[in-house]
N, C-alpha and C positions, 0 to 999 in steps of 0.2 A: 473784828468783822462781825457785823450784826447778823442775827439769824433772819432767814427769809420770813416775810410776813405771810403766815398761813391762815390768817383770819379770812373767812369767806363771807362775802356779802350775800345775805339771804334775800330772796325775792318774796314779796308777798304773793298771795294767791292770784291776784289779777295779773301781776307781772309774770308769774310762772305760766299762766294760761297763754299770755301773749307770746312768751318765749317758745312754747310748744307749737304755736301756730306758725311762727317764723321758721322754726326747725323743720316743720312739716313741709312748708313751701320750698325750703332749700333742698330737702330730700327729694321732693317731686322733681325739681329741676335736675338734680343729679341723675335720677332714674331716667328722665327724658333724654339727657345727654348720653347715658349708657345705651339706651335703646337705639338712639340715632347712630351711635358708634357701631353697634352690632349690625345694623342695616348696611352701613357703608362698608364695613369689613366684609360682609357677605357679598356685596356687589364686587368688591375687589377680588375676592376669592373666586367668584364665578368667572370673572374676566380672565384671571390667570389659569384657572382650570382649563378653559378653552385653549389658551396659548400653549399649555403643556401637552395637549393631546398629540400633536405630530411627533413630539419627542418620545412620548410613551409608546406610540406605534412603532417608531424606529427601533426603540429598545427591545420591544417584544419580538419584532422580526429577527433581530440579531440573537436574542436569547433562545428562540425556538430552534436555532441551529446548533446549540450547545447540548450535548447528550447529558441527561440526568441533572440538568440545572435545577429544576424546580423541586425535585425530591430532595436534593442536597440542601436547598434553602429551607424547606419545611423541617427536615430532620435536624438542622442546625439551629433552628429558632428556639430560644429558651422556653417559650410558652407552649407552642404547638407541639414540639418534639415530645413533651411529656404525655401527650394524648395518643400519639401514633404508635402502632405496633406493626408486626410483620404483614398483616393483612393490608394495612394502609400502604406499606412500601410496595407490595405486589402491584397495586393499582396505580399509585402515584409515580411509579417509574415511567409510565406512559404519558404523563402530563407534560405538555410542551409549551403551553401558553397560559398565562393568567392575566386577565384584563379587568380593570375596575372602571365602570362607567357610572358617573354620578348623574342624577336627574338634572334637568335644566334648572330647576329650583333645588339647589343642593340640600336644602333643609328637608326636602320631601323624600329623600332616599337615594339608593344606589343599587347597582347590580354587579355581581362578580361573574365573569365568564371564564370557564375553564375549557381549554382545547386539548384533546387527547389524540395521540397517535392510535392507529388501529391496534386493538388489544383483545385478549381472550375473554374479557369480562362483560362489556356492553357494546352496543352498536353505535351509540351516540358519538359523534365527533366533537360536538360542543354541548356543554351543559351549563345552565345559568341559574344562579340563585339571586333573587331580587328582594330587597328590603324596602318597604315603603312606610312613611310616617303619616298617619291620618291627621285630620284637622284637630282631633282630640288628643294629639301627641302620642297615640298608641302605635307601636311598631308591628307591622305584619310582614309576612314573607311568603314567597312561593318559589318553587324550584322545578326544573325540567324533570319530566318523568323518565326514569332510566329504563332503557330497553335492554334488559339482561339477555345475553346470548343463550343462556339456559332458561327455557320457559318455566321450568319448575321453580327457579329462583325468582322469577318475576311474578309468580303466582297468577299467571294468566293462561287462558286457552281460548280456542276458537268459540267455545260455547259459554264463555264467562258471562255474557250479558243475560243468559237465561238462568243463572244460579240464584238461589234463595239469598235473603239477607244474611242468614246465619253463615252460609258458605262464603258470602262476600266478606263478612267480618273475619272469618278464619283466613281467607286469602290475604286480607290486609295485615293480619297478625303475622302470617308466614312471611310476607314481604318485609315487614319490619325486622323480623328475626334474621332474614337473609342480609338485610342492610347492615345489621349489627355484626354479622359474620364477616362482612367486608371491611370492618374497621371503623374507627372513630370519625374519619373524614366523611365517609359515605353516610354514616348515621347522622352527622351534622347536616350534610347536604340535603338529605331527603326529609329531614324533620321540618315541619312548618308550624309546629305547636309552640316553639320557644322552649322546649324541654331539653334540648341537646346542646346548650351553650351557643345558640344562634348568634347572639350579640357578640360574645367574646371571640368566637372563631372569625366571624365576618369583620369585626372591627380591627382585629389584629392583622388580617390580610389587607384590608383597605388602608388603614392608617399607619402601618408599620412595614409589613413585608413588601407591599406593592410600591411604596414610596422609594425604597432603596433595597431591592432584593440582592444586589451584588454584594453588599457587605456580609450577608449570611453565607452566600456561596463561597466567597473568598475566605471567610473564617473556617469553613469546612475544609477547603483546600489546604489552608495553613496548618490545621490540626493534623491532616493526613501526612503532610510533609514532616511535621515535628515527630509524629509517631514513627515515620520511616527513618528519620535521622537517629532517633533513639534506638531503633533496632540495629542500625549500623554501628553505633557506639558500643552496644552490648556485644556485638560480634568481635569488635576490636579488643574489648576487655577480655573476652574469652581467649582470644589468640595470645594476648600478653600473659595470661595466667598459665596457658599451656607451655609457652616459652620458658617461663620461670620454673615450672616443674621439671622440664627437661634439663635445665642448667643445674 
């Protein structure tokens, strides 16, 4: 069997220049098709995003009737659970709805709406965090101002508008500290500077948790059942050991 011909045909300078021009033209066509595909995919995604809305609403209505659904989902999520502590649990146990609403042009951003039962922490029933993408592709965000039930924790008073700039800065600092005291979730929610994992928290909720929250709730339920059955097995083993000792 003869060896493969590895001899390469070398192009002269003019031929190489022509080859590069053709390669450039081909690459431009590939890029054009990729851009066209992205636009068509976006149109399809926008179409089906609208079609999914009635199902999302129906699902949210049903979930809101299940006690502790969302806190179970958050605590059982492999990423978010690592950030949450007891302060988060105290607040999130009152969370009854999570809704994600994408902008009409889904490339331009989305908002996450959290609905809470009456709770001892803040007066808001609904709080919203919104992410927007500017024409320069920068991401900005804004969030609902929380009305803490304890005015001291909100850093506000009836005479707040008359305070000096120094006092205002101190009040803002105190408010930030109080948000930190309420856990990672509230720190993320109130932060609009991008310093508290805005993208990660928001994208996990939008692209993973909201897509199928049931999988994380059922996983939490399964874990509880396994722990319970494990305890029953331990009790049976203890009884068997006692019977052996008596014999």
